[in-house]
gemmi code that builds the backbone of each chain (N, CA, C; Angstrom):
import gemmi

chains = {
    "A": [
        ("UNK", (3.837, 50.937, -10.245), (4.969, 50.218, -9.636), (4.609, 49.724, -8.230)),
        ("UNK", (3.901, 50.599, -7.512), (3.491, 50.241, -6.147), (2.552, 49.039, -6.182)),
        ("UNK", (1.584, 49.092, -7.130), (0.619, 47.994, -7.262), (1.346, 46.698, -7.645)),
        ("UNK", (2.306, 46.835, -8.542), (3.063, 45.660, -8.992), (3.812, 45.026, -7.813)),
        ("UNK", (4.432, 45.889, -7.008), (5.155, 45.389, -5.828), (4.212, 44.682, -4.863)),
        ("UNK", (3.010, 45.284, -4.716), (2.020, 44.690, -3.805), (1.586, 43.301, -4.320)),
        ("UNK", (1.334, 43.252, -5.627), (0.880, 41.977, -6.206), (1.979, 40.916, -6.169)),
        ("UNK", (3.212, 41.351, -6.214), (4.337, 40.403, -6.122), (4.336, 39.670, -4.778)),
        ("UNK", (3.752, 40.346, -3.788), (3.685, 39.729, -2.450), (2.750, 38.527, -2.397)),
        ("UNK", (1.946, 38.376, -3.453), (1.067, 37.198, -3.509), (1.876, 35.917, -3.699)),
        ("UNK", (3.093, 36.085, -4.221), (3.948, 34.915, -4.459), (4.642, 34.493, -3.162)),
        ("UNK", (5.138, 33.265, -3.155), (5.849, 32.767, -1.977), (7.155, 33.542, -1.799)),
        ("UNK", (7.683, 33.526, -0.570), (8.919, 34.253, -0.269), (10.073, 33.737, -1.130)),
        ("UNK", (10.078, 32.428, -1.339), (11.136, 31.799, -2.131), (11.089, 32.304, -3.587)),
        ("UNK", (9.863, 32.368, -4.102), (9.677, 32.832, -5.483), (10.116, 34.291, -5.596)),
        ("UNK", (9.709, 35.100, -4.597), (10.073, 36.520, -4.625), (11.583, 36.698, -4.592)),
        ("UNK", (12.244, 35.839, -3.807), (13.704, 35.920, -3.702), (14.352, 35.551, -5.040)),
        ("UNK", (13.819, 34.495, -5.670), (14.397, 34.008, -6.928), (14.136, 34.952, -8.104)),
        ("UNK", (12.903, 35.462, -8.189), (12.513, 36.165, -9.411), (12.005, 37.600, -9.193)),
        ("UNK", (11.733, 37.967, -7.932), (11.081, 39.247, -7.641), (11.771, 40.450, -8.272)),
        ("UNK", (13.062, 40.623, -7.987), (13.754, 41.818, -8.478), (13.880, 41.786, -10.002)),
        ("UNK", (14.029, 40.585, -10.534), (14.143, 40.429, -11.983), (12.820, 40.805, -12.667)),
        ("UNK", (11.715, 40.322, -12.079), (10.399, 40.629, -12.641), (10.132, 42.122, -12.600)),
        ("UNK", (10.519, 42.720, -11.480), (10.307, 44.159, -11.302), (11.102, 44.945, -12.346)),
        ("UNK", (12.333, 44.521, -12.593), (13.182, 45.205, -13.580), (12.606, 45.073, -14.981)),
        ("UNK", (12.119, 43.866, -15.303), (11.536, 43.648, -16.639), (10.253, 44.465, -16.783)),
        ("UNK", (9.450, 44.472, -15.710), (8.203, 45.252, -15.739), (8.523, 46.730, -15.956)),
        ("UNK", (9.544, 47.233, -15.264), (9.911, 48.650, -15.363), (10.289, 48.989, -16.811)),
        ("UNK", (11.078, 48.115, -17.415), (11.510, 48.338, -18.806), (10.317, 48.343, -19.753)),
        ("UNK", (9.433, 47.325, -19.557), (8.265, 47.207, -20.432), (7.312, 48.383, -20.213)),
        ("UNK", (7.172, 48.827, -18.963), (6.272, 49.943, -18.659), (6.789, 51.224, -19.305)),
        ("UNK", (8.089, 51.446, -19.257), (8.681, 52.638, -19.890), (8.377, 52.652, -21.387)),
        ("UNK", (8.469, 51.472, -21.987), (8.237, 51.378, -23.423), (6.763, 51.642, -23.750)),
        ("UNK", (5.859, 51.034, -22.953), (4.426, 51.180, -23.239), (3.910, 52.590, -22.940)),
        ("UNK", (4.584, 53.282, -22.024), (4.152, 54.630, -21.653), (4.244, 55.570, -22.868)),
        ("UNK", (5.211, 55.291, -23.718), (5.414, 56.160, -24.888), (4.385, 55.887, -25.994)),
        ("UNK", (3.630, 54.799, -25.862), (2.695, 54.404, -26.928), (1.268, 54.928, -26.706)),
        ("UNK", (1.087, 55.746, -25.691), (-0.237, 56.316, -25.437), (-0.876, 55.723, -24.193)),
        ("UNK", (-1.798, 56.499, -23.634), (-2.397, 56.137, -22.343), (-3.209, 54.843, -22.424)),
        ("UNK", (-3.904, 54.656, -23.554), (-4.755, 53.475, -23.700), (-3.910, 52.195, -23.740)),
        ("UNK", (-2.847, 52.246, -24.519), (-1.940, 51.093, -24.624), (-1.304, 50.816, -23.266)),
        ("UNK", (-0.964, 51.906, -22.580), (-0.326, 51.772, -21.272), (-1.285, 51.125, -20.262)),
        ("UNK", (-2.557, 51.562, -20.305), (-3.552, 50.984, -19.388), (-3.807, 49.510, -19.700)),
        ("UNK", (-3.845, 49.206, -20.995), (-4.019, 47.800, -21.418), (-2.858, 46.956, -20.899)),
        ("UNK", (-1.674, 47.517, -21.025), (-0.475, 46.815, -20.571), (-0.537, 46.577, -19.052)),
        ("UNK", (-0.921, 47.642, -18.302), (-0.993, 47.513, -16.833), (-2.028, 46.471, -16.424)),
        ("UNK", (-3.176, 46.478, -17.114), (-4.231, 45.509, -16.801), (-3.736, 44.091, -17.058)),
        ("UNK", (-3.080, 43.918, -18.205), (-2.572, 42.576, -18.556), (-1.519, 42.122, -17.544)),
        ("UNK", (-0.683, 43.058, -17.112), (0.373, 42.710, -16.149), (-0.224, 42.292, -14.797)),
        ("UNK", (-1.219, 43.073, -14.340), (-1.850, 42.762, -13.046), (-2.559, 41.406, -13.121)),
        ("UNK", (-3.300, 41.209, -14.222), (-4.002, 39.928, -14.388), (-2.998, 38.784, -14.448)),
        ("UNK", (-1.907, 39.006, -15.180), (-0.862, 37.978, -15.319), (-0.224, 37.632, -13.985)),
        ("UNK", (-0.025, 38.675, -13.155), (0.592, 38.437, -11.838), (-0.336, 37.627, -10.938)),
        ("UNK", (-1.622, 37.997, -10.941), (-2.589, 37.285, -10.093), (-2.719, 35.834, -10.549)),
        ("UNK", (-2.842, 35.662, -11.870), (-2.961, 34.315, -12.432), (-1.696, 33.504, -12.134)),
        ("UNK", (-0.553, 34.160, -12.318), (0.727, 33.489, -12.064), (0.861, 33.068, -10.610)),
        ("UNK", (0.442, 33.971, -9.699), (0.547, 33.663, -8.263), (-0.365, 32.495, -7.900)),
        ("UNK", (-1.569, 32.492, -8.487), (-2.513, 31.404, -8.199), (-1.974, 30.067, -8.696)),
        ("UNK", (-1.469, 30.062, -9.929), (-0.965, 28.791, -10.461), (0.308, 28.373, -9.744)),
        ("UNK", (1.077, 29.351, -9.285), (2.303, 29.036, -8.531), (1.954, 28.365, -7.204)),
        ("UNK", (0.925, 28.888, -6.539), (0.512, 28.280, -5.266), (-0.034, 26.874, -5.497)),
        ("UNK", (-0.757, 26.720, -6.627), (-1.310, 25.411, -6.972), (-0.165, 24.436, -7.242)),
        ("UNK", (0.844, 24.910, -7.970), (2.011, 24.096, -8.321), (2.788, 23.727, -7.059)),
        ("UNK", (2.965, 24.713, -6.183), (3.719, 24.501, -4.940), (2.971, 23.597, -3.972)),
        ("UNK", (1.635, 23.564, -4.107), (0.859, 22.798, -3.136), (0.799, 21.329, -3.508)),
        ("UNK", (1.833, 20.843, -4.231), (1.841, 19.427, -4.598), (1.951, 18.549, -3.361)),
        ("UNK", (2.367, 19.166, -2.234), (2.428, 18.402, -0.985), (1.097, 18.456, -0.240)),
        ("UNK", (0.191, 19.303, -0.750), (-1.098, 19.494, -0.077), (-1.892, 18.208, 0.122)),
        ("UNK", (-1.923, 17.303, -0.891), (-2.687, 16.073, -0.677), (-2.226, 15.311, 0.554)),
        ("UNK", (-0.917, 15.333, 0.786), (-0.393, 14.603, 1.941), (-0.809, 15.292, 3.241)),
        ("UNK", (-0.761, 16.630, 3.237), (-1.207, 17.378, 4.413), (-2.696, 17.117, 4.611)),
        ("UNK", (-3.447, 17.108, 3.483), (-4.882, 16.835, 3.542), (-5.153, 15.477, 4.153)),
        ("UNK", (-4.349, 14.493, 3.774), (-4.493, 13.138, 4.317), (-4.271, 13.110, 5.812)),
        ("UNK", (-3.260, 13.846, 6.270), (-2.943, 13.880, 7.705), (-4.081, 14.546, 8.477)),
        ("UNK", (-4.569, 15.678, 7.926), (-5.669, 16.392, 8.593), (-6.917, 15.512, 8.615)),
        ("UNK", (-7.189, 14.869, 7.485), (-8.342, 13.973, 7.389), (-8.243, 12.874, 8.452)),
        ("UNK", (-7.051, 12.270, 8.565), (-6.840, 11.204, 9.546), (-7.065, 11.723, 10.965)),
        ("UNK", (-6.559, 12.926, 11.232), (-6.691, 13.506, 12.573), (-8.157, 13.761, 12.913)),
        ("UNK", (-8.910, 14.296, 11.915), (-10.330, 14.607, 12.150), (-11.115, 13.323, 12.398)),
        ("UNK", (-10.872, 12.307, 11.556), (-11.591, 11.028, 11.708), (-11.279, 10.422, 13.077)),
        ("UNK", (-9.999, 10.487, 13.441), (-9.615, 9.935, 14.736), (-10.221, 10.714, 15.887)),
        ("UNK", (-10.280, 12.039, 15.720), (-10.858, 12.867, 16.778), (-12.331, 12.522, 16.971)),
        ("UNK", (-13.048, 12.397, 15.813), (-14.478, 12.079, 15.890), (-14.678, 10.710, 16.523)),
        ("UNK", (-13.852, 9.768, 16.068), (-13.938, 8.404, 16.599), (-13.653, 8.402, 18.105)),
        ("UNK", (-12.577, 9.078, 18.463), (-12.123, 9.122, 19.847), (-13.153, 9.811, 20.735)),
        ("UNK", (-13.658, 10.991, 20.250), (-14.608, 11.727, 21.098), (-15.925, 10.961, 21.232)),
        ("UNK", (-16.335, 10.265, 20.167), (-17.570, 9.466, 20.207), (-17.449, 8.327, 21.210)),
        ("UNK", (-16.339, 7.599, 21.109), (-16.110, 6.465, 22.012), (-15.983, 6.963, 23.455)),
        ("UNK", (-15.290, 8.103, 23.589), (-15.064, 8.651, 24.930), (-16.391, 9.021, 25.598)),
        ("UNK", (-17.279, 9.623, 24.783), (-18.586, 10.013, 25.300), (-19.372, 8.767, 25.743)),
        ("UNK", (-19.290, 7.741, 24.924), (-19.984, 6.487, 25.231), (-19.429, 5.884, 26.525)),
        ("UNK", (-18.084, 5.894, 26.592), (-17.449, 5.315, 27.784), (-17.713, 6.135, 29.032)),
        ("UNK", (-17.785, 7.468, 28.819), (-18.068, 8.340, 29.967), (-19.435, 8.012, 30.539)),
        ("UNK", (-20.376, 7.732, 29.640), (-21.731, 7.366, 30.076), (-21.685, 6.053, 30.858)),
        ("UNK", (-20.945, 5.087, 30.286), (-20.809, 3.778, 30.954), (-20.121, 3.960, 32.299)),
        ("UNK", (-19.061, 4.803, 32.247), (-18.267, 5.059, 33.443), (-19.131, 5.654, 34.568)),
        ("UNK", (-19.976, 6.623, 34.158), (-20.853, 7.271, 35.127), (-21.844, 6.257, 35.719)),
        ("UNK", (-22.338, 5.411, 34.824), (-23.298, 4.385, 35.271), (-22.633, 3.424, 36.251)),
        ("UNK", (-21.393, 3.066, 35.864), (-20.648, 2.145, 36.732), (-20.344, 2.790, 38.080)),
        ("UNK", (-19.947, 4.045, 38.001), (-19.602, 4.775, 39.224), (-20.815, 4.911, 40.123)),
        ("UNK", (-21.925, 5.252, 39.462), (-23.161, 5.407, 40.223), (-23.548, 4.099, 40.900)),
        ("UNK", (-23.256, 3.026, 40.230), (-23.585, 1.725, 40.811), (-22.511, 1.246, 41.785)),
        ("UNK", (-21.513, 2.098, 41.959), (-20.385, 1.800, 42.860), (-19.674, 0.494, 42.513)),
        ("UNK", (-19.562, 0.249, 41.195), (-18.891, -0.971, 40.760), (-17.445, -0.697, 40.340)),
        ("UNK", (-17.092, 0.606, 40.106), (-15.772, 0.931, 39.603), (-14.763, 1.043, 40.739)),
        ("UNK", (-13.834, 0.111, 40.762), (-12.813, 0.144, 41.791), (-11.527, 0.771, 41.306)),
        ("UNK", (-11.323, 0.790, 39.948), (-10.054, 1.278, 39.385), (-10.058, 2.799, 39.248)),
        ("UNK", (-8.899, 3.343, 38.865), (-8.753, 4.777, 38.661), (-9.674, 5.207, 37.519)),
        ("UNK", (-10.598, 6.177, 37.734), (-11.530, 6.576, 36.679), (-10.834, 7.137, 35.434)),
        ("UNK", (-9.578, 7.638, 35.590), (-8.871, 8.201, 34.430), (-8.258, 7.124, 33.526)),
        ("UNK", (-8.162, 5.912, 34.062), (-7.477, 4.848, 33.330), (-8.101, 4.571, 31.968)),
        ("UNK", (-9.440, 4.554, 31.929), (-10.114, 4.215, 30.669), (-9.897, 5.252, 29.575)),
        ("UNK", (-10.142, 6.551, 29.866), (-9.897, 7.537, 28.803), (-8.454, 7.518, 28.314)),
        ("UNK", (-7.496, 7.298, 29.228), (-6.094, 7.276, 28.805), (-5.854, 6.110, 27.847)),
        ("UNK", (-6.440, 4.972, 28.132), (-6.308, 3.807, 27.262), (-6.891, 4.110, 25.894)),
        ("UNK", (-8.058, 4.778, 25.907), (-8.709, 5.126, 24.645), (-7.858, 6.132, 23.872)),
        ("UNK", (-7.253, 7.094, 24.590), (-6.405, 8.088, 23.935), (-5.229, 7.400, 23.261)),
        ("UNK", (-4.655, 6.421, 23.958), (-3.522, 5.693, 23.372), (-3.976, 4.867, 22.170)),
        ("UNK", (-5.179, 4.335, 22.267), (-5.733, 3.559, 21.163), (-5.951, 4.473, 19.945)),
        ("UNK", (-6.467, 5.666, 20.226), (-6.699, 6.656, 19.163), (-5.401, 7.023, 18.470)),
        ("UNK", (-4.348, 7.231, 19.257), (-3.049, 7.605, 18.718), (-2.482, 6.473, 17.849)),
        ("UNK", (-2.619, 5.252, 18.366), (-2.127, 4.090, 17.615), (-2.889, 3.958, 16.300)),
        ("UNK", (-4.220, 4.197, 16.375), (-5.045, 4.101, 15.162), (-4.639, 5.179, 14.161)),
        ("UNK", (-4.350, 6.383, 14.681), (-3.921, 7.495, 13.811), (-2.657, 7.107, 13.050)),
        ("UNK", (-1.683, 6.555, 13.790), (-0.409, 6.179, 13.167), (-0.597, 5.028, 12.184)),
        ("UNK", (-1.446, 4.060, 12.565), (-1.649, 2.892, 11.705), (-2.382, 3.262, 10.419)),
        ("UNK", (-3.347, 4.179, 10.555), (-4.167, 4.516, 9.380), (-3.593, 5.657, 8.550)),
        ("UNK", (-2.542, 6.278, 9.068), (-1.976, 7.444, 8.383), (-1.599, 7.162, 6.920)),
        ("UNK", (-0.855, 6.084, 6.626), (-0.512, 5.825, 5.216), (-1.748, 5.687, 4.330)),
        ("UNK", (-2.796, 5.042, 4.879), (-4.017, 4.856, 4.106), (-4.663, 6.208, 3.799)),
        ("UNK", (-4.740, 7.073, 4.823), (-5.373, 8.374, 4.617), (-4.548, 9.259, 3.685)),
        ("UNK", (-3.234, 9.143, 3.805), (-2.375, 9.919, 2.908), (-2.591, 9.462, 1.470)),
        ("UNK", (-2.694, 8.153, 1.284), (-2.947, 7.610, -0.053), (-4.301, 8.100, -0.571)),
        ("UNK", (-5.329, 8.016, 0.300), (-6.668, 8.447, -0.113), (-6.675, 9.933, -0.445)),
        ("UNK", (-5.981, 10.712, 0.400), (-5.897, 12.160, 0.175), (-5.260, 12.478, -1.161)),
        ("UNK", (-4.203, 11.738, -1.516), (-3.514, 11.999, -2.787), (-4.355, 11.553, -3.975)),
        ("UNK", (-5.256, 10.573, -3.770), (-6.157, 10.142, -4.856), (-7.244, 11.186, -5.096)),
        ("UNK", (-7.723, 11.776, -3.981), (-8.793, 12.774, -4.096), (-8.276, 14.020, -4.807)),
        ("UNK", (-7.053, 14.449, -4.466), (-6.482, 15.669, -5.022), (-5.136, 15.336, -5.649)),
        ("UNK", (-5.123, 14.763, -6.879), (-3.842, 14.340, -7.444), (-2.913, 15.514, -7.720)),
        ("UNK", (-1.623, 15.225, -7.693), (-0.611, 16.242, -7.908), (-0.751, 16.837, -9.313)),
        ("UNK", (-0.799, 18.179, -9.403), (-0.908, 18.770, -10.732), (0.353, 18.526, -11.536)),
        ("UNK", (0.186, 18.303, -12.869), (1.375, 18.032, -13.697), (2.044, 19.341, -14.106)),
    ],
    "B": [
        ("UNK", (11.118, 16.598, -12.185), (11.494, 16.668, -13.601), (10.520, 15.828, -14.438)),
        ("UNK", (9.942, 16.439, -15.485), (8.958, 15.739, -16.298), (9.621, 15.024, -17.471)),
        ("UNK", (9.009, 13.900, -17.871), (9.476, 13.213, -19.070), (9.050, 14.024, -20.285)),
        ("UNK", (9.817, 13.888, -21.347), (9.533, 14.657, -22.558), (8.153, 14.300, -23.103)),
        ("UNK", (7.850, 12.997, -23.127), (6.568, 12.546, -23.688), (5.399, 13.114, -22.891)),
        ("UNK", (5.548, 13.150, -21.553), (4.483, 13.681, -20.688), (4.255, 15.167, -20.959)),
        ("UNK", (5.340, 15.855, -21.318), (5.272, 17.311, -21.444), (4.633, 17.772, -22.740)),
        ("UNK", (4.572, 16.890, -23.735), (4.016, 17.295, -25.029), (2.503, 17.106, -25.059)),
        ("UNK", (1.734, 17.944, -25.715), (2.149, 19.139, -26.433), (2.511, 20.284, -25.494)),
        ("UNK", (3.409, 21.130, -25.949), (3.811, 22.286, -25.139), (2.761, 23.381, -25.260)),
        ("UNK", (2.671, 24.196, -24.232), (1.786, 25.360, -24.343), (2.495, 26.370, -25.247)),
        ("UNK", (1.723, 27.274, -25.775), (2.300, 28.251, -26.711), (3.399, 29.097, -26.057)),
        ("UNK", (3.182, 29.642, -24.838), (4.269, 30.420, -24.221), (5.545, 29.603, -24.043)),
        ("UNK", (5.408, 28.356, -23.595), (6.593, 27.512, -23.378), (7.296, 27.229, -24.699)),
        ("UNK", (6.517, 26.950, -25.732), (7.102, 26.681, -27.050), (7.901, 27.895, -27.529)),
        ("UNK", (7.311, 29.067, -27.374), (8.003, 30.276, -27.841), (9.223, 30.600, -26.979)),
        ("UNK", (9.142, 30.327, -25.688), (10.307, 30.581, -24.824), (11.471, 29.688, -25.262)),
        ("UNK", (11.180, 28.401, -25.477), (12.238, 27.471, -25.893), (12.782, 27.857, -27.265)),
        ("UNK", (11.874, 28.245, -28.136), (12.277, 28.642, -29.493), (13.166, 29.886, -29.446)),
        ("UNK", (12.778, 30.803, -28.598), (13.539, 32.046, -28.488), (14.939, 31.789, -27.918)),
        ("UNK", (15.013, 30.863, -26.961), (16.312, 30.561, -26.350), (17.159, 29.648, -27.239)),
        ("UNK", (16.535, 29.046, -28.248), (17.290, 28.148, -29.135), (18.294, 28.934, -29.964)),
        ("UNK", (17.958, 30.189, -30.258), (18.875, 30.968, -31.094), (20.032, 31.534, -30.275)),
        ("UNK", (19.747, 31.998, -29.066), (20.819, 32.550, -28.211), (20.319, 32.706, -26.771)),
        ("UNK", (21.241, 32.751, -25.792), (20.806, 32.990, -24.407), (20.204, 34.393, -24.287)),
        ("UNK", (19.168, 34.505, -23.469), (18.489, 35.802, -23.345), (18.078, 36.060, -21.904)),
        ("UNK", (17.887, 37.333, -21.585), (17.320, 37.688, -20.284), (15.834, 37.990, -20.464)),
        ("UNK", (15.119, 38.239, -19.348), (13.660, 38.338, -19.368), (13.078, 39.281, -20.396)),
        ("UNK", (13.572, 40.527, -20.412), (12.985, 41.520, -21.313), (13.246, 41.162, -22.775)),
        ("UNK", (14.445, 40.665, -23.018), (14.799, 40.251, -24.379), (13.897, 39.102, -24.841)),
        ("UNK", (13.574, 38.201, -23.919), (12.657, 37.092, -24.227), (11.283, 37.625, -24.630)),
        ("UNK", (10.763, 38.569, -23.832), (9.439, 39.143, -24.120), (9.405, 39.750, -25.513)),
        ("UNK", (10.435, 40.536, -25.819), (10.479, 41.230, -27.110), (10.629, 40.241, -28.259)),
        ("UNK", (11.508, 39.241, -28.054), (11.750, 38.274, -29.113), (10.514, 37.415, -29.399)),
        ("UNK", (9.805, 37.034, -28.334), (8.593, 36.215, -28.511), (7.527, 37.020, -29.265)),
        ("UNK", (7.420, 38.285, -28.927), (6.458, 39.151, -29.624), (6.816, 39.252, -31.113)),
        ("UNK", (8.110, 39.346, -31.363), (8.566, 39.460, -32.749), (8.393, 38.131, -33.506)),
        ("UNK", (8.731, 37.010, -32.864), (8.592, 35.695, -33.514), (7.146, 35.392, -33.877)),
        ("UNK", (6.237, 35.818, -32.997), (4.817, 35.512, -33.221), (4.113, 36.622, -33.995)),
        ("UNK", (4.871, 37.542, -34.531), (4.357, 38.707, -35.268), (3.301, 39.453, -34.431)),
        ("UNK", (3.628, 39.680, -33.185), (2.773, 40.470, -32.293), (1.589, 39.727, -31.709)),
        ("UNK", (1.444, 38.454, -32.058), (0.271, 37.706, -31.580), (0.419, 37.273, -30.120)),
        ("UNK", (1.614, 36.854, -29.738), (1.835, 36.385, -28.355), (2.595, 37.456, -27.573)),
        ("UNK", (1.881, 38.044, -26.607), (2.515, 39.036, -25.733), (2.411, 38.512, -24.314)),
        ("UNK", (3.528, 38.094, -23.774), (3.512, 37.502, -22.431), (3.617, 38.589, -21.373)),
        ("UNK", (2.877, 38.396, -20.281), (3.059, 39.296, -19.137), (4.236, 38.747, -18.335)),
        ("UNK", (4.778, 39.565, -17.452), (5.932, 39.098, -16.654), (5.536, 37.914, -15.767)),
        ("UNK", (4.279, 37.936, -15.285), (3.802, 36.830, -14.438), (3.804, 35.510, -15.189)),
        ("UNK", (3.310, 35.542, -16.425), (3.272, 34.330, -17.251), (4.690, 33.895, -17.610)),
        ("UNK", (5.514, 34.859, -17.987), (6.884, 34.536, -18.410), (7.665, 33.868, -17.278)),
        ("UNK", (7.625, 34.480, -16.095), (8.454, 33.932, -15.007), (7.870, 32.656, -14.400)),
        ("UNK", (6.550, 32.510, -14.492), (5.943, 31.240, -14.068), (6.452, 30.107, -14.950)),
        ("UNK", (6.487, 30.378, -16.260), (6.972, 29.367, -17.209), (8.469, 29.141, -17.025)),
        ("UNK", (9.226, 30.222, -16.823), (10.684, 30.076, -16.656), (11.009, 29.225, -15.428)),
        ("UNK", (10.238, 29.440, -14.364), (10.491, 28.668, -13.146), (10.293, 27.169, -13.392)),
        ("UNK", (9.212, 26.847, -14.080), (8.935, 25.425, -14.373), (10.000, 24.837, -15.282)),
        ("UNK", (10.417, 25.624, -16.258), (11.434, 25.145, -17.197), (12.771, 24.928, -16.482)),
        ("UNK", (13.061, 25.806, -15.517), (14.292, 25.634, -14.728), (14.204, 24.359, -13.895)),
        ("UNK", (13.036, 24.150, -13.285), (12.858, 22.961, -12.437), (12.914, 21.674, -13.254)),
        ("UNK", (12.416, 21.742, -14.491), (12.451, 20.560, -15.367), (13.827, 20.359, -15.992)),
        ("UNK", (14.679, 21.342, -15.857), (16.029, 21.233, -16.415), (16.074, 21.453, -17.916)),
        ("UNK", (15.066, 22.139, -18.453), (15.046, 22.402, -19.908), (15.805, 23.678, -20.233)),
        ("UNK", (15.896, 24.569, -19.246), (16.718, 25.772, -19.417), (17.579, 25.913, -18.178)),
        ("UNK", (18.585, 26.769, -18.263), (19.409, 27.020, -17.077), (19.817, 28.481, -17.054)),
        ("UNK", (20.191, 28.919, -15.843), (20.683, 30.286, -15.727), (22.122, 30.307, -16.220)),
        ("UNK", (22.460, 31.350, -16.879), (23.732, 31.438, -17.560), (24.501, 32.614, -16.968)),
        ("UNK", (25.697, 32.354, -16.489), (26.486, 33.416, -15.869), (27.057, 34.359, -16.919)),
        ("UNK", (26.738, 35.628, -16.770), (27.342, 36.626, -17.671), (28.158, 37.598, -16.823)),
        ("UNK", (28.746, 38.572, -17.459), (29.549, 39.559, -16.708), (28.670, 40.353, -15.745)),
        ("UNK", (27.420, 40.603, -16.184), (26.479, 41.334, -15.342), (25.841, 40.353, -14.351)),
        ("UNK", (26.316, 40.390, -13.087), (25.852, 39.397, -12.123), (24.720, 39.907, -11.232)),
        ("UNK", (24.092, 41.024, -11.631), (23.016, 41.565, -10.797), (21.820, 40.614, -10.828)),
        ("UNK", (21.096, 40.546, -9.716), (19.969, 39.614, -9.584), (18.813, 39.973, -10.513)),
        ("UNK", (18.746, 41.279, -10.897), (17.595, 41.662, -11.719), (17.865, 41.536, -13.219)),
        ("UNK", (18.983, 40.920, -13.587), (19.210, 40.689, -15.019), (19.900, 39.334, -15.218)),
        ("UNK", (19.115, 38.281, -15.000), (19.631, 36.925, -15.185), (19.456, 36.525, -16.649)),
        ("UNK", (20.415, 35.763, -17.132), (20.324, 35.298, -18.521), (20.023, 33.797, -18.511)),
        ("UNK", (19.172, 33.390, -19.438), (18.762, 31.981, -19.518), (19.213, 31.385, -20.840)),
        ("UNK", (19.528, 30.097, -20.798), (19.850, 29.410, -22.058), (19.236, 28.009, -22.052)),
        ("UNK", (19.115, 27.466, -23.253), (18.508, 26.151, -23.434), (19.510, 25.063, -23.052)),
        ("UNK", (19.029, 24.004, -22.404), (19.901, 22.855, -22.120), (19.718, 21.830, -23.243)),
        ("UNK", (20.514, 20.773, -23.198), (20.397, 19.723, -24.228), (19.009, 19.083, -24.156)),
        ("UNK", (18.510, 18.932, -22.924), (17.171, 18.339, -22.754), (16.090, 19.258, -23.332)),
        ("UNK", (16.244, 20.549, -23.085), (15.297, 21.528, -23.617), (15.281, 21.511, -25.133)),
        ("UNK", (16.481, 21.373, -25.713), (16.587, 21.331, -27.175), (15.891, 20.082, -27.721)),
        ("UNK", (16.065, 18.962, -27.008), (15.420, 17.701, -27.430), (13.899, 17.849, -27.394)),
        ("UNK", (13.393, 18.501, -26.344), (11.934, 18.723, -26.227), (11.447, 19.584, -27.381)),
        ("UNK", (12.194, 20.633, -27.655), (11.804, 21.548, -28.735), (11.786, 20.820, -30.077)),
        ("UNK", (12.786, 19.969, -30.298), (12.841, 19.218, -31.561), (11.658, 18.255, -31.669)),
        ("UNK", (11.331, 17.601, -30.560), (10.201, 16.664, -30.580), (8.885, 17.388, -30.834)),
        ("UNK", (8.743, 18.534, -30.200), (7.503, 19.304, -30.391), (7.416, 19.802, -31.831)),
        ("UNK", (8.550, 20.199, -32.360), (8.586, 20.675, -33.734), (8.200, 19.542, -34.704)),
        ("UNK", (8.728, 18.341, -34.448), (8.379, 17.172, -35.283), (6.884, 16.876, -35.193)),
        ("UNK", (6.360, 16.990, -33.965), (4.939, 16.715, -33.751), (4.075, 17.703, -34.550)),
        ("UNK", (4.474, 18.974, -34.500), (3.712, 19.993, -35.230), (3.807, 19.779, -36.740)),
        ("UNK", (4.999, 19.361, -37.210), (5.190, 19.097, -38.638), (4.254, 17.971, -39.082)),
        ("UNK", (4.207, 16.931, -38.236), (3.363, 15.773, -38.558), (1.886, 16.201, -38.633)),
        ("UNK", (1.464, 17.000, -37.663), (0.078, 17.502, -37.656), (-0.208, 18.303, -38.910)),
        ("UNK", (0.758, 19.149, -39.251), (0.596, 20.005, -40.415), (0.495, 19.165, -41.688)),
        ("UNK", (1.325, 18.096, -41.772), (1.283, 17.207, -42.954), (-0.094, 16.556, -43.089)),
        ("UNK", (-0.607, 16.073, -41.943), (-1.928, 15.412, -41.947), (-3.000, 16.393, -42.414)),
        ("UNK", (-2.974, 17.579, -41.834), (-3.991, 18.589, -42.164), (-3.902, 18.978, -43.627)),
        ("UNK", (-2.668, 19.176, -44.116), (-2.487, 19.564, -45.522), (-3.014, 18.472, -46.442)),
        ("UNK", (-2.705, 17.206, -46.126), (-3.168, 16.071, -46.935), (-4.676, 16.027, -47.006)),
        ("UNK", (-5.331, 16.176, -45.872), (-6.803, 16.125, -45.826), (-7.412, 17.283, -46.606)),
        ("UNK", (-6.854, 18.453, -46.435), (-7.393, 19.625, -47.145), (-7.207, 19.509, -48.653)),
        ("UNK", (-6.081, 18.908, -49.066), (-5.825, 18.732, -50.508), (-6.847, 17.762, -51.128)),
        ("UNK", (-7.096, 16.662, -50.414), (-8.050, 15.674, -50.960), (-9.458, 16.282, -51.019)),
        ("UNK", (-9.751, 17.175, -50.088), (-11.072, 17.817, -50.056), (-11.224, 18.763, -51.256)),
        ("UNK", (-10.132, 19.464, -51.575), (-10.174, 20.404, -52.682), (-10.283, 19.687, -54.030)),
        ("UNK", (-9.642, 18.489, -54.115), (-9.572, 17.763, -55.419), (-10.917, 17.162, -55.831)),
    ],
}
model = gemmi.Model(1)
for chain_id, residues in chains.items():
    chain = gemmi.Chain(chain_id)
    for i, (resn, *xyz) in enumerate(residues, 1):
        res = gemmi.Residue()
        res.name, res.seqid = resn, gemmi.SeqId(i, " ")
        for name, pos in zip(("N", "CA", "C"), xyz):
            atom = gemmi.Atom()
            atom.name, atom.element = name, gemmi.Element(name[0])
            atom.pos, atom.b_iso = gemmi.Position(*pos), 0.0
            res.add_atom(atom)
        chain.add_residue(res)
    model.add_chain(chain)
structure = gemmi.Structure()
structure.add_model(model)
structure.setup_entities()
């Protein structure tokens, strides 16, 4: 019973609320019945129940993660933008340093990175639908 | 909610759950016992498999929770909806058709 309760925790809180006590009650009834059929049958039953719970929890998470492709798309977009932004920033920092060293920069040195940051943000927002679409193509929603 | 055509063929546990609920509303343990009896001991569902399937069937609107006098959370009763019955009938027709084809081919082979 303790193991069963522990394995039930693999499920989402919502699932546990909806079905947890019911599953536990059904398991208790079935366990009482199998206990009378001998130790081997009882062990087989316990093994099948544990395997069923783990398998059920895994498929439940897979089923629930139908929003995952969209989250994946957002993360993908953020990473691409970060790489793009940090690459450009590094390049500009080099240019900036060269310009500064040559005493040609009269403007605020922070102005350029801020402009690039805003450009990165705009690019993130503009490309977000595309990345979400790509993410959902890579990992289609399970039926 | 899935379309009936998309959902076919049904998995064996789902088919037996719908079949079991077609005769009368049942709660979890009664479903397990009835499915075991219908399949002559061949299909024994674990609680994890049973409730995973029940959750999907509830979300698809093929079954619903049925209010009985016993309102405790650990003894919910389920019954088939009209949509669930339609799915079961379609799956049954599909299996009949398959069986007819197989029987025809086997008969011609024997002759």
